[in-house]
C-alpha positions as a Python dict, from the first residue, in 0.01 Angstrom:
ca = {
    (1, 'M'): (0, 0, 0),
    (2, 'T'): (-240, 266, -121),
    (3, 'R'): (-92, 608, -174),
    (4, 'G'): (-204, 851, 95),
    (5, 'R'): (-349, 574, 307),
    (6, 'H'): (-222, 516, 659),
    (7, 'T'): (-268, 215, 876),
    (8, 'A'): (-386, 303, 1220),
    (9, 'G'): (-101, 316, 1470),
    (10, 'R'): (169, 295, 1202),
    (11, 'P'): (383, 590, 1089),
    (12, 'S'): (383, 694, 728),
    (13, 'L'): (672, 603, 496),
    (14, 'L'): (808, 955, 515),
    (15, 'T'): (794, 939, 892),
    (16, 'R'): (967, 602, 896),
    (17, 'L'): (1248, 727, 665),
    (18, 'T'): (1311, 1033, 882),
    (19, 'P'): (1492, 983, 1219),
    (20, 'R'): (1289, 1081, 1523),
    (21, 'R'): (1497, 1390, 1588),
    (22, 'T'): (1403, 1752, 1584),
    (23, 'R'): (1697, 1830, 1351),
    (24, 'L'): (1814, 1633, 1049),
    (25, 'T'): (2170, 1631, 945),
    (26, 'P'): (2203, 1754, 585),
    (27, 'R'): (2306, 1417, 452),
    (28, 'R'): (2028, 1229, 629),
    (29, 'A'): (1776, 1483, 501),
    (30, 'L'): (1903, 1427, 150),
    (31, 'V'): (1883, 1048, 181),
    (32, 'A'): (1532, 1070, 319),
    (33, 'A'): (1420, 1305, 46),
    (34, 'V'): (1557, 1083, -227),
    (35, 'A'): (1387, 779, -72),
    (36, 'V'): (1053, 958, -55),
    (37, 'A'): (1092, 1072, -413),
    (38, 'A'): (1153, 718, -526),
    (39, 'V'): (840, 590, -351),
    (40, 'L'): (605, 876, -426),
    (41, 'G'): (730, 941, -777),
    (42, 'A'): (785, 1306, -701),
    (43, 'V'): (1060, 1503, -870),
    (44, 'I'): (1290, 1648, -606),
    (45, 'V'): (1590, 1866, -685),
    (46, 'P'): (1869, 1779, -439),
    (47, 'P'): (2055, 2058, -263),
    (48, 'P'): (2409, 2139, -372),
    (49, 'P'): (2678, 1899, -240),
    (50, 'M'): (2828, 1980, 100),
    (51, 'T'): (3203, 1979, 159),
    (52, 'T'): (3366, 1855, 475),
    (53, 'A'): (3441, 2213, 570),
    (54, 'A'): (3072, 2296, 557),
    (55, 'W'): (2990, 2076, 852),
    (56, 'T'): (2956, 2283, 1164),
    (57, 'D'): (2849, 2012, 1404),
    (58, 'S'): (3066, 1731, 1533),
    (59, 'E'): (2844, 1441, 1430),
    (60, 'R'): (2949, 1273, 1106),
    (61, 'T'): (2811, 978, 910),
    (62, 'Y'): (3064, 729, 782),
    (63, 'G'): (2949, 519, 483),
    (64, 'L'): (2588, 621, 556),
    (65, 'V'): (2593, 391, 855),
    (66, 'G'): (2642, 505, 1215),
    (67, 'T'): (2763, 832, 1352),
    (68, 'S'): (3085, 938, 1523),
    (69, 'K'): (3180, 1239, 1725),
    (70, 'F'): (3537, 1383, 1711),
    (71, 'T'): (3627, 1657, 1953),
    (72, 'C'): (4004, 1643, 1942),
    (73, 'G'): (4175, 1747, 2259),
    (74, 'T'): (3868, 1658, 2464),
    (75, 'D'): (3772, 1308, 2353),
    (76, 'T'): (3934, 1029, 2555),
    (77, 'G'): (3950, 654, 2535),
    (78, 'Y'): (4221, 631, 2272),
    (79, 'A'): (4487, 364, 2264),
    (80, 'A'): (4835, 493, 2190),
    (81, 'A'): (5196, 369, 2181),
    (82, 'A'): (5539, 532, 2174),
    (83, 'S'): (5893, 397, 2173),
    (84, 'S'): (6236, 556, 2210),
    (85, 'R'): (6577, 396, 2163),
    (86, 'F'): (6915, 562, 2155),
    (87, 'A'): (7090, 266, 1993),
    (88, 'R'): (6928, -12, 1793),
    (89, 'G'): (7039, -256, 1527),
    (90, 'S'): (7332, -495, 1525),
    (91, 'L'): (7695, -460, 1619),
    (92, 'A'): (7947, -729, 1529),
    (93, 'G'): (7679, -997, 1545),
    (94, 'T'): (7512, -864, 1862),
    (95, 'D'): (7147, -761, 1844),
    (96, 'L'): (7142, -441, 2047),
    (97, 'D'): (6775, -494, 2136),
    (98, 'T'): (6892, -785, 2352),
    (99, 'V'): (7147, -578, 2545),
    (100, 'A'): (6985, -490, 2876),
    (101, 'A'): (7203, -182, 2927),
    (102, 'L'): (7068, -36, 2602),
    (103, 'R'): (6699, -99, 2663),
    (104, 'G'): (6481, 179, 2530),
    (105, 'A'): (6164, 335, 2665),
    (106, 'D'): (5851, 157, 2540),
    (107, 'L'): (5512, 290, 2648),
    (108, 'A'): (5161, 179, 2553),
    (109, 'R'): (4809, 270, 2661),
    (110, 'T'): (4492, 74, 2588),
    (111, 'R'): (4154, 235, 2521),
    (112, 'A'): (4051, 120, 2866),
    (113, 'G'): (4340, 317, 3017),
    (114, 'V'): (4572, 26, 3100),
    (115, 'V'): (4932, 148, 3071),
    (116, 'T'): (5235, -75, 3019),
    (117, 'A'): (5600, 30, 3009),
    (118, 'A'): (5923, -153, 2938),
    (119, 'P'): (6153, -170, 3114),
    (120, 'T'): (5951, -150, 3433),
    (121, 'S'): (6208, 61, 3615),
    (122, 'P'): (6212, 353, 3647),
    (123, 'A'): (5835, 358, 3665),
    (124, 'P'): (5634, 588, 3435),
    (125, 'T'): (5439, 880, 3581),
    (126, 'T'): (5078, 973, 3507),
    (127, 'D'): (4933, 1318, 3567),
    (128, 'A'): (4580, 1411, 3673),
    (129, 'G'): (4462, 1423, 3311),
    (130, 'G'): (4575, 1068, 3242),
    (131, 'T'): (4886, 1156, 3037),
    (132, 'T'): (5164, 908, 3107),
    (133, 'T'): (5532, 994, 3066),
    (134, 'F'): (5821, 748, 3073),
    (135, 'R'): (6190, 836, 3082),
    (136, 'N'): (6470, 583, 3067),
    (137, 'P'): (6801, 770, 3018),
    (138, 'L'): (7109, 560, 2954),
    (139, 'S'): (7446, 589, 3118),
    (140, 'A'): (7742, 683, 2899),
    (141, 'S'): (7891, 351, 3005),
    (142, 'A'): (7596, 162, 2858),
    (143, 'G'): (7802, 48, 2562),
    (144, 'S'): (8093, -84, 2766),
    (145, 'G'): (8175, -440, 2674),
    (146, 'L'): (8046, -399, 2319),
    (147, 'V'): (8331, -431, 2072),
    (148, 'G'): (8347, -132, 1840),
    (149, 'L'): (8114, 102, 2030),
    (150, 'D'): (8229, 364, 2278),
    (151, 'L'): (7968, 605, 2415),
    (152, 'A'): (8188, 752, 2690),
    (153, 'G'): (8243, 1082, 2509),
    (154, 'L'): (7871, 1159, 2517),
    (155, 'G'): (7889, 1181, 2895),
    (156, 'T'): (8123, 1482, 2890),
    (157, 'N'): (8057, 1856, 2864),
    (158, 'L'): (7681, 1821, 2878),
    (159, 'P'): (7494, 2146, 2819),
    (160, 'A'): (7288, 2305, 3094),
    (161, 'G'): (6924, 2203, 3090),
    (162, 'S'): (6976, 1879, 2900),
    (163, 'A'): (6868, 1548, 3043),
    (164, 'G'): (7180, 1381, 2907),
    (165, 'A'): (7305, 1292, 2562),
    (166, 'L'): (7153, 943, 2596),
    (167, 'N'): (6804, 1038, 2707),
    (168, 'Q'): (6503, 824, 2607),
    (169, 'F'): (6158, 978, 2644),
    (170, 'T'): (5802, 862, 2564),
    (171, 'R'): (5455, 997, 2638),
    (172, 'V'): (5098, 885, 2562),
    (173, 'A'): (4768, 1052, 2642),
    (174, 'P'): (4406, 931, 2659),
    (175, 'T'): (4317, 1205, 2408),
    (176, 'G'): (4498, 1020, 2131),
    (177, 'T'): (4843, 1180, 2126),
    (178, 'A'): (5180, 1012, 2146),
    (179, 'A'): (5533, 1150, 2164),
    (180, 'A'): (5884, 1006, 2167),
    (181, 'A'): (6233, 1156, 2178),
    (182, 'S'): (6583, 1015, 2201),
    (183, 'G'): (6939, 1139, 2238),
    (184, 'L'): (7035, 1487, 2347),
    (185, 'V'): (6685, 1599, 2442),
    (186, 'S'): (6532, 1771, 2740),
    (187, 'D'): (6305, 1601, 2992),
    (188, 'S'): (6009, 1733, 2792),
    (189, 'G'): (6136, 1587, 2465),
    (190, 'G'): (6286, 1902, 2311),
    (191, 'L'): (6586, 1858, 2082),
    (192, 'G'): (6919, 1975, 2217),
    (193, 'V'): (7085, 1947, 1875),
    (194, 'T'): (6992, 2213, 1624),
    (195, 'P'): (7182, 2388, 1343),
    (196, 'T'): (7237, 2686, 1575),
    (197, 'T'): (7362, 2493, 1879),
    (198, 'P'): (7718, 2616, 1953),
    (199, 'S'): (7988, 2352, 1974),
    (200, 'T'): (8064, 2461, 2330),
    (201, 'S'): (7718, 2341, 2431),
    (202, 'L'): (7767, 1991, 2295),
    (203, 'P'): (7921, 1686, 2462),
    (204, 'G'): (8212, 1487, 2328),
    (205, 'P'): (8163, 1229, 2052),
    (206, 'A'): (8081, 861, 2058),
    (207, 'R'): (8312, 630, 1863),
    (208, 'I'): (8234, 342, 1632),
    (209, 'G'): (8536, 127, 1546),
    (210, 'L'): (8624, 86, 1177),
    (211, 'T'): (8941, -119, 1217),
    (212, 'S'): (8762, -449, 1153),
    (213, 'V'): (8658, -348, 800),
    (214, 'L'): (8973, -161, 696),
    (215, 'P'): (9317, -283, 586),
    (216, 'A'): (9563, -359, 865),
    (217, 'T'): (9862, -127, 886),
    (218, 'T'): (10125, -40, 1142),
    (219, 'A'): (10123, 323, 1031),
    (220, 'L'): (9765, 360, 1159),
    (221, 'D'): (9676, 153, 1461),
    (222, 'R'): (9320, 280, 1503),
    (223, 'A'): (9036, 411, 1287),
    (224, 'D'): (8703, 529, 1428),
    (225, 'L'): (8392, 699, 1307),
    (226, 'T'): (8317, 975, 1558),
    (227, 'V'): (7954, 1072, 1611),
    (228, 'G'): (7861, 1391, 1793),
    (229, 'A'): (7544, 1428, 1995),
    (230, 'V'): (7238, 1303, 1808),
    (231, 'A'): (6869, 1348, 1874),
    (232, 'S'): (6530, 1270, 1725),
    (233, 'S'): (6169, 1341, 1817),
    (234, 'A'): (5829, 1240, 1689),
    (235, 'T'): (5477, 1345, 1792),
    (236, 'L'): (5146, 1208, 1667),
    (237, 'D'): (4800, 1360, 1710),
    (238, 'G'): (4599, 1048, 1635),
    (239, 'C'): (4262, 1218, 1677),
    (240, 'R'): (4337, 1475, 1407),
    (241, 'A'): (4477, 1207, 1178),
    (242, 'L'): (4166, 987, 1212),
    (243, 'E'): (3935, 1283, 1172),
    (244, 'S'): (4111, 1380, 850),
    (245, 'R'): (4106, 1027, 712),
    (246, 'I'): (3745, 951, 798),
    (247, 'W'): (3584, 1289, 727),
    (248, 'G'): (3835, 1477, 516),
    (249, 'D'): (4082, 1412, 235),
    (250, 'G'): (4333, 1230, 457),
    (251, 'S'): (4598, 1497, 413),
    (252, 'V'): (4642, 1548, 787),
    (253, 'T'): (4873, 1278, 922),
    (254, 'G'): (4904, 1438, 1264),
    (255, 'V'): (5272, 1345, 1280),
    (256, 'V'): (5569, 1578, 1324),
    (257, 'R'): (5923, 1438, 1310),
    (258, 'D'): (6262, 1599, 1359),
    (259, 'Y'): (6626, 1500, 1406),
    (260, 'G'): (6967, 1650, 1476),
    (261, 'V'): (7326, 1533, 1434),
    (262, 'A'): (7596, 1748, 1593),
    (263, 'G'): (7886, 1608, 1393),
    (264, 'L'): (8037, 1319, 1201),
    (265, 'G'): (8406, 1257, 1169),
    (266, 'L'): (8679, 1014, 1087),
    (267, 'E'): (8948, 974, 1352),
    (268, 'L'): (9273, 794, 1277),
    (269, 'R'): (9561, 735, 1516),
    (270, 'S'): (9919, 709, 1397),
    (271, 'P'): (10203, 592, 1622),
    (272, 'A'): (10444, 769, 1388),
    (273, 'V'): (10269, 1104, 1435),
    (274, 'A'): (10247, 1044, 1811),
    (275, 'G'): (10621, 972, 1811),
    (276, 'L'): (10713, 1307, 1658),
    (277, 'S'): (10750, 1471, 1996),
    (278, 'G'): (10998, 1208, 2107),
    (279, 'Q'): (11204, 1237, 1791),
    (280, 'V'): (11217, 1614, 1807),
    (281, 'S'): (11294, 1617, 2179),
    (282, 'S'): (11581, 1373, 2127),
    (283, 'T'): (11727, 1600, 1861),
    (284, 'V'): (11678, 1904, 2082),
    (285, 'T'): (11867, 1733, 2364),
    (286, 'S'): (12159, 1659, 2133),
    (287, 'L'): (12159, 2013, 2000),
    (288, 'N'): (12159, 2159, 2350),
    (289, 'T'): (12461, 1947, 2439),
    (290, 'A'): (12645, 2056, 2126),
    (291, 'F'): (12549, 2417, 2189),
    (292, 'A'): (12693, 2406, 2539),
    (293, 'G'): (13030, 2314, 2389),
    (294, 'L'): (13045, 2622, 2169),
    (295, 'G'): (13106, 2883, 2440),
    (296, 'G'): (13379, 2945, 2693),
    (297, 'K'): (13745, 3034, 2670),
    (298, 'D'): (13826, 2675, 2584),
    (299, 'G'): (13514, 2599, 2381),
    (300, 'A'): (13471, 2517, 2013),
    (301, 'I'): (13437, 2879, 1896),
    (302, 'S'): (13751, 2976, 2086),
    (303, 'G'): (13932, 2692, 1913),
    (304, 'V'): (13819, 2819, 1573),
    (305, 'V'): (13939, 3171, 1659),
    (306, 'K'): (14281, 3049, 1771),
    (307, 'S'): (14317, 2835, 1462),
    (308, 'G'): (14214, 3123, 1239),
    (309, 'V'): (14457, 3366, 1395),
    (310, 'F'): (14743, 3118, 1379),
    (311, 'K'): (14670, 3031, 1015),
    (312, 'T'): (14673, 3398, 917),
    (313, 'V'): (15011, 3443, 1083),
    (314, 'N'): (15156, 3114, 973),
    (315, 'D'): (15068, 3184, 610),
    (316, 'L'): (15313, 3476, 632),
    (317, 'T'): (15578, 3347, 869),
    (318, 'N'): (15651, 3034, 1063),
    (319, 'L'): (15845, 3215, 1334),
    (320, 'L'): (15553, 3241, 1575),
    (321, 'S'): (15356, 2986, 1777),
    (322, 'L'): (15027, 2999, 1961),
    (323, 'G'): (15051, 3103, 2319),
    (324, 'S'): (14792, 3155, 2589),
    (325, 'V'): (14432, 3266, 2533),
    (326, 'S'): (14237, 3486, 2768),
    (327, 'G'): (13891, 3639, 2762),
    (328, 'D'): (13565, 3454, 2697),
    (329, 'V'): (13313, 3339, 2438),
    (330, 'V'): (12951, 3373, 2542),
    (331, 'V'): (12667, 3220, 2340),
    (332, 'S'): (12324, 3272, 2496),
    (333, 'G'): (11954, 3274, 2431),
    (334, 'L'): (11905, 2930, 2279),
    (335, 'N'): (11569, 2772, 2365),
    (336, 'L'): (11495, 2502, 2114),
    (337, 'Q'): (11225, 2318, 2310),
    (338, 'A'): (11021, 2633, 2359),
    (339, 'A'): (11042, 2690, 1985),
    (340, 'V'): (10880, 2359, 1894),
    (341, 'D'): (10648, 2302, 2190),
    (342, 'P'): (10359, 2504, 2041),
    (343, 'L'): (10382, 2301, 1722),
    (344, 'L'): (10389, 1966, 1900),
    (345, 'A'): (10132, 2052, 2165),
    (346, 'G'): (9882, 2224, 1935),
    (347, 'S'): (9694, 2114, 1626),
    (348, 'L'): (9725, 2178, 1255),
    (349, 'T'): (9404, 2234, 1059),
    (350, 'S'): (9360, 2260, 685),
    (351, 'T'): (9238, 2588, 544),
    (352, 'D'): (8896, 2440, 463),
    (353, 'G'): (8864, 2295, 813),
    (354, 'T'): (8820, 1936, 696),
    (355, 'V'): (9138, 1778, 840),
    (356, 'T'): (9310, 1836, 1174),
    (357, 'I'): (9629, 1671, 1300),
    (358, 'T'): (9722, 1667, 1668),
    (359, 'P'): (10086, 1556, 1705),
    (360, 'A'): (10072, 1506, 2083),
    (361, 'T'): (9810, 1231, 2048),
    (362, 'G'): (9891, 1114, 1698),
    (363, 'R'): (9531, 1176, 1593),
    (364, 'V'): (9427, 1267, 1241),
    (365, 'T'): (9065, 1380, 1235),
    (366, 'V'): (8844, 1443, 933),
    (367, 'D'): (8524, 1647, 950),
    (368, 'L'): (8294, 1443, 727),
    (369, 'V'): (8015, 1700, 755),
    (370, 'K'): (8233, 1966, 593),
    (371, 'L'): (8384, 1718, 351),
    (372, 'V'): (8078, 1538, 212),
    (373, 'G'): (7780, 1721, 360),
    (374, 'P'): (7587, 2002, 189),
    (375, 'T'): (7678, 2363, 253),
    (376, 'G'): (7414, 2407, 522),
    (377, 'G'): (7522, 2099, 720),
    (378, 'I'): (7352, 1763, 766),
    (379, 'N'): (7049, 1875, 967),
    (380, 'G'): (6721, 1953, 798),
    (381, 'L'): (6788, 1718, 505),
    (382, 'A'): (6526, 1517, 319),
    (383, 'P'): (6426, 1177, 461),
    (384, 'N'): (6676, 895, 411),
    (385, 'T'): (6953, 1122, 277),
    (386, 'E'): (7278, 935, 216),
    (387, 'L'): (7608, 1113, 273),
    (388, 'V'): (7806, 996, -27),
    (389, 'L'): (8174, 926, 38),
    (390, 'G'): (8289, 1006, -314),
    (391, 'A'): (8631, 924, -458),
    (392, 'A'): (8723, 1292, -500),
    (393, 'A'): (8648, 1367, -136),
    (394, 'M'): (8841, 1062, -16),
    (395, 'N'): (9142, 1149, -232),
    (396, 'S'): (9140, 1500, -92),
    (397, 'I'): (9184, 1356, 258),
    (398, 'T'): (9512, 1190, 159),
    (399, 'A'): (9639, 1501, -16),
    (400, 'T'): (9546, 1720, 278),
    (401, 'V'): (9706, 1490, 535),
    (402, 'G'): (10025, 1480, 328),
    (403, 'G'): (10029, 1857, 298),
    (404, 'L'): (9973, 1910, 669),
    (405, 'L'): (10247, 1664, 770),
    (406, 'D'): (10489, 1823, 525),
    (407, 'G'): (10395, 2158, 667),
    (408, 'L'): (10447, 2031, 1021),
    (409, 'T'): (10793, 1900, 937),
    (410, 'S'): (10882, 2224, 765),
    (411, 'S'): (10750, 2427, 1059),
    (412, 'I'): (10957, 2227, 1308),
    (413, 'V'): (11274, 2279, 1104),
    (414, 'T'): (11197, 2647, 1055),
    (415, 'A'): (11124, 2699, 1425),
    (416, 'L'): (11449, 2531, 1532),
    (417, 'K'): (11655, 2728, 1282),
    (418, 'A'): (11487, 3050, 1391),
    (419, 'A'): (11577, 2965, 1751),
    (420, 'V'): (11941, 2923, 1646),
    (421, 'D'): (11933, 3252, 1458),
    (422, 'R'): (11824, 3433, 1772),
    (423, 'V'): (12126, 3316, 1975),
    (424, 'N'): (12353, 3598, 2088),
    (425, 'L'): (12726, 3563, 2024),
    (426, 'D'): (12985, 3764, 2219),
    (427, 'V'): (13347, 3678, 2144),
    (428, 'A'): (13612, 3875, 2333),
    (429, 'L'): (13941, 3684, 2314),
    (430, 'K'): (14307, 3775, 2341),
    (431, 'V'): (14538, 3537, 2160),
    (432, 'D'): (14909, 3559, 2230),
    (433, 'L'): (15162, 3461, 1963),
    (434, 'T'): (15506, 3358, 2094),
    (435, 'A'): (15857, 3293, 1976),
    (436, 'T'): (16160, 3128, 2137),
    (437, 'L'): (16429, 3381, 2208),
    (438, 'L'): (16751, 3288, 2381),
    (439, 'G'): (16600, 2958, 2488),
    (440, 'A'): (16287, 3112, 2639),
    (441, 'V'): (15930, 3127, 2503),
    (442, 'V'): (15842, 3494, 2481),
    (443, 'P'): (15501, 3644, 2387),
    (444, 'L'): (15562, 3885, 2102),
    (445, 'L'): (15219, 3964, 1956),
    (446, 'R'): (14871, 3989, 2114),
    (447, 'V'): (14570, 3960, 1884),
    (448, 'D'): (14234, 4095, 2007),
    (449, 'V'): (13934, 3926, 1845),
    (450, 'I'): (13591, 4081, 1892),
    (451, 'V'): (13272, 3936, 1741),
    (452, 'K'): (12931, 4056, 1856),
    (453, 'G'): (12580, 3997, 1725),
    (454, 'S'): (12326, 3723, 1661),
    (455, 'L'): (12401, 3396, 1492),
    (456, 'S'): (12166, 3500, 1214),
    (457, 'Q'): (12411, 3778, 1130),
    (458, 'V'): (12706, 3542, 1151),
    (459, 'L'): (12533, 3284, 933),
    (460, 'A'): (12387, 3526, 682),
    (461, 'S'): (12706, 3706, 577),
    (462, 'P'): (13042, 3724, 759),
    (463, 'S'): (13088, 4082, 641),
    (464, 'T'): (12774, 4198, 822),
    (465, 'A'): (12883, 4076, 1164),
    (466, 'Q'): (13031, 4321, 1410),
    (467, 'A'): (13384, 4179, 1409),
    (468, 'S'): (13735, 4310, 1445),
    (469, 'V'): (14080, 4157, 1466),
    (470, 'T'): (14354, 4380, 1601),
    (471, 'G'): (14721, 4291, 1651),
    (472, 'N'): (14944, 4465, 1905),
    (473, 'L'): (15321, 4422, 1956),
    (474, 'L'): (15415, 4336, 2310),
    (475, 'P'): (15709, 4521, 2465),
    (476, 'V'): (16008, 4292, 2452),
    (477, 'L'): (16364, 4404, 2533),
    (478, 'G'): (16625, 4329, 2275),
    (479, 'L'): (16380, 4264, 1993),
    (480, 'G'): (16577, 4294, 1673),
    (481, 'A'): (16484, 4520, 1386),
    (482, 'A'): (16430, 4226, 1153),
    (483, 'L'): (16183, 4054, 1386),
    (484, 'S'): (16009, 4383, 1457),
    (485, 'A'): (15959, 4430, 1085),
    (486, 'V'): (15808, 4083, 1054),
    (487, 'L'): (15566, 4145, 1338),
    (488, 'N'): (15460, 4483, 1201),
    (489, 'G'): (15399, 4314, 869),
    (490, 'L'): (15141, 4089, 1031),
    (491, 'L'): (14915, 4360, 1167),
    (492, 'T'): (14737, 4447, 843),
    (493, 'P'): (14669, 4086, 736),
    (494, 'L'): (14533, 4015, 1082),
    (495, 'A'): (14297, 4313, 1063),
    (496, 'N'): (14176, 4197, 722),
    (497, 'S'): (14114, 3845, 846),
    (498, 'A'): (13799, 3935, 1040),
    (499, 'P'): (13549, 3822, 770),
    (500, 'T'): (13734, 3495, 723),
    (501, 'L'): (13736, 3438, 1095),
    (502, 'V'): (13362, 3505, 1119),
    (503, 'G'): (13307, 3269, 826),
    (504, 'S'): (13489, 2995, 1016),
    (505, 'I'): (13261, 3053, 1316),
    (506, 'A'): (12958, 3031, 1083),
    (507, 'T'): (13085, 2702, 942),
    (508, 'L'): (13123, 2565, 1293),
    (509, 'V'): (12774, 2675, 1396),
    (510, 'T'): (12625, 2531, 1077),
    (511, 'A'): (12786, 2192, 1134),
    (512, 'T'): (12700, 2191, 1504),
    (513, 'L'): (12341, 2319, 1497),
    (514, 'V'): (12199, 2384, 1151),
    (515, 'T'): (12291, 2061, 974),
    (516, 'P'): (12144, 1836, 1247),
    (517, 'I'): (11820, 2036, 1225),
    (518, 'T'): (11807, 1986, 847),
    (519, 'T'): (11877, 1616, 897),
    (520, 'L'): (11591, 1599, 1147),
    (521, 'G'): (11357, 1737, 882),
    (522, 'S'): (11459, 1463, 639),
    (523, 'T'): (11422, 1201, 910),
    (524, 'L'): (11072, 1318, 1001),
    (525, 'S'): (10967, 1318, 636),
    (526, 'T'): (11088, 960, 599),
    (527, 'T'): (10908, 859, 918),
    (528, 'L'): (10578, 1016, 815),
    (529, 'A'): (10571, 897, 454),
    (530, 'P'): (10411, 560, 546),
    (531, 'V'): (10136, 748, 734),
    (532, 'V'): (10030, 929, 418),
    (533, 'T'): (10040, 603, 222),
    (534, 'A'): (9825, 428, 483),
    (535, 'V'): (9571, 712, 484),
    (536, 'G'): (9547, 681, 106),
    (537, 'V'): (9481, 307, 122),
    (538, 'L'): (9225, 351, 398),
    (539, 'T'): (9028, 634, 238),
    (540, 'A'): (9024, 453, -96),
    (541, 'R'): (8853, 159, 75),
    (542, 'L'): (8619, 363, 292),
    (543, 'P'): (8333, 416, 40),
    (544, 'S'): (8291, 42, 0),
    (545, 'V'): (8274, -36, 372),
    (546, 'L'): (8097, 263, 528),
    (547, 'S'): (7745, 390, 465),
    (548, 'L'): (7597, 695, 637),
    (549, 'R'): (7236, 813, 625),
    (550, 'V'): (7049, 1077, 820),
    (551, 'N'): (6679, 1139, 892),
    (552, 'L'): (6575, 778, 842),
    (553, 'R'): (6202, 730, 792),
    (554, 'P'): (6088, 380, 693),
    (555, 'D'): (5765, 504, 532),
    (556, 'Q'): (5944, 743, 295),
    (557, 'P'): (6122, 683, -39),
    (558, 'G'): (6493, 610, -23),
    (559, 'Y'): (6478, 397, 290),
    (560, 'P'): (6748, 126, 272),
    (561, 'G'): (6588, -190, 143),
    (562, 'G'): (6279, -10, 19),
    (563, 'V'): (5984, 170, 173),
    (564, 'V'): (5845, -5, 480),
    (565, 'T'): (5481, 79, 535),
    (566, 'T'): (5265, -43, 821),
    (567, 'P'): (4903, 9, 721),
    (568, 'P'): (4644, 71, 991),
    (569, 'S'): (4488, -243, 1134),
    (570, 'T'): (4143, -86, 1103),
    (571, 'K'): (3991, 231, 965),
    (572, 'W'): (3986, 358, 1323),
    (573, 'S'): (4362, 322, 1371),
    (574, 'T'): (4658, 527, 1251),
    (575, 'S'): (4986, 394, 1115),
    (576, 'P'): (5299, 405, 1331),
    (577, 'Y'): (5567, 659, 1238),
    (578, 'Q'): (5938, 640, 1305),
    (579, 'V'): (6250, 855, 1265),
    (580, 'S'): (6617, 783, 1335),
    (581, 'A'): (6876, 1059, 1338),
    (582, 'L'): (7159, 853, 1191),
    (583, 'R'): (7231, 509, 1050),
    (584, 'V'): (7586, 375, 1033),
    (585, 'A'): (7640, 60, 828),
    (586, 'L'): (7973, -121, 808),
    (587, 'L'): (8027, -378, 536),
    (588, 'A'): (8290, -647, 496),
    (589, 'G'): (8246, -789, 151),
    (590, 'A'): (7886, -904, 119),
    (591, 'A'): (7836, -919, 495),
    (592, 'T'): (7702, -638, 711),
    (593, 'V'): (7918, -616, 1020),
    (594, 'T'): (7727, -330, 1179),
    (595, 'S'): (7395, -162, 1111),
    (596, 'L'): (7348, 87, 1388),
    (597, 'D'): (7061, 335, 1418),
    (598, 'L'): (7119, 617, 1664),
    (599, 'A'): (6840, 821, 1828),
    (600, 'T'): (6524, 647, 1711),
    (601, 'S'): (6177, 773, 1802),
    (602, 'R'): (5854, 591, 1713),
    (603, 'V'): (5495, 695, 1773),
    (604, 'G'): (5169, 513, 1704),
    (605, 'P'): (4954, 347, 1627),
    (606, 'V'): (4678, 551, 1787),
    (607, 'S'): (4333, 393, 1770),
    (608, 'T'): (3978, 435, 1891),
    (609, 'L'): (3633, 283, 1835),
    (610, 'P'): (3344, 423, 1628),
    (611, 'R'): (3151, 672, 1835),
}
């Protein structure tokens, strides 16, 4: 070819290297200029390099071959997939993906707009813009029949506006977006579990049985991991992700993931703790019976008074005998059951809030979030965070349970004794002392015994009780001077006998009411000791059989078993992204009994074709 020469009907080299367009893109202009320079030998200074941000049009060249147009939010024809599952994994050898009642919500859209959903019922809905939404909420009874899993609690106390604690939601759009949500989420995929959600707006817990991997004991007949409401969500803007990867630095993934866990706990059930009410009630019944025998003119306290009066007299003279007794002894205000009912019907919680004991049900609950979680709770943690069940934390459970049960026993004893102390005592007796004169039994001396006050006064110190003993000679004709002198000599000792008489009443009350209460305390302590021992054995074993992780993301470091990455199938496809709120793993030796992921959301891949 001769420089500057053109063949008729053929374009020049410069014309052939330049696209037949009225405007060159900067990169094409640069390529053309360099090509011309190479052929013509001209020296051309290239323009400064252009950054991605400098492009103002939407046409981009990829690898110097072809063009593509990205107008995210407007472009259509994307393929997208989303999946949501409340429960996945394995449970006692059962693959939960094969359990029909636990089927998730799988949704996929092809570039041609063909939508598939599994299961097929309920059917997905598609709006006028082509966005398809699929919801497949589960019933709280979905886990029935599965050994070790109880979801019933999640069906109670649901907050207003939620779609249920077992909701499963997916959505795909022709514009290249995908969304998934699972657990306590709204019908639009919003999380119902956040760090600020009040406990009153949350349902009850699900339960995962731990008995199969823990030592057998009669002191604890059940051990469960309790899981509060959980939720996860994931959204993927595939168009933005592809645009960033193809034309930018790839820093925009287009994915947003979140999770929430309302609570994690350990719940143990002890027959011994549940039996406390029965033991205490049995003792209360016996005490009430004994108490009823204290009062009355012929009751136990009256007998002590008569004996005390007679002993005082008999120590000075044996001329007199006991005669009739009149008046009454009233003891009132004892209500032992009411004293212990609040203790047995309520709950005891440790000062740090980690352990609660409910005697009526025999349940011992441990708040694992407070015990092993960070100060701010277990939401918002880094991906694949493990909640470490350390030895110190586990030992503290045993110590706290022991302290609470000791405190409960002590409180029961204290409450019963306080109820006894509040009893009112009113003794108003007249005891006649007699002698045989001329073959007839004749009353010679009448002793008035008055004791008033509470049993706490009687028991605390006999001298503090309001008590008096007064002797009066009865008019008897023909009473000799010698006998009169003897009787008068008894009046002062009788008056001084009041403290001794009150002390005898205190001894009777102590034996009748106080000692059985003290014995009950010892009995309860003996009954509950095996519970504390069993809790110690169980919590010592727990770290080796239970693993807990939150915010599981397979593509991030720390994922159990190593990072799982799913690279794009082509340069025009994104990776899939997944998040699970919680993973519970139960181990028995080297075998995994349960590996259960709760509230899993997966979005992607999203793909398109070069444009």
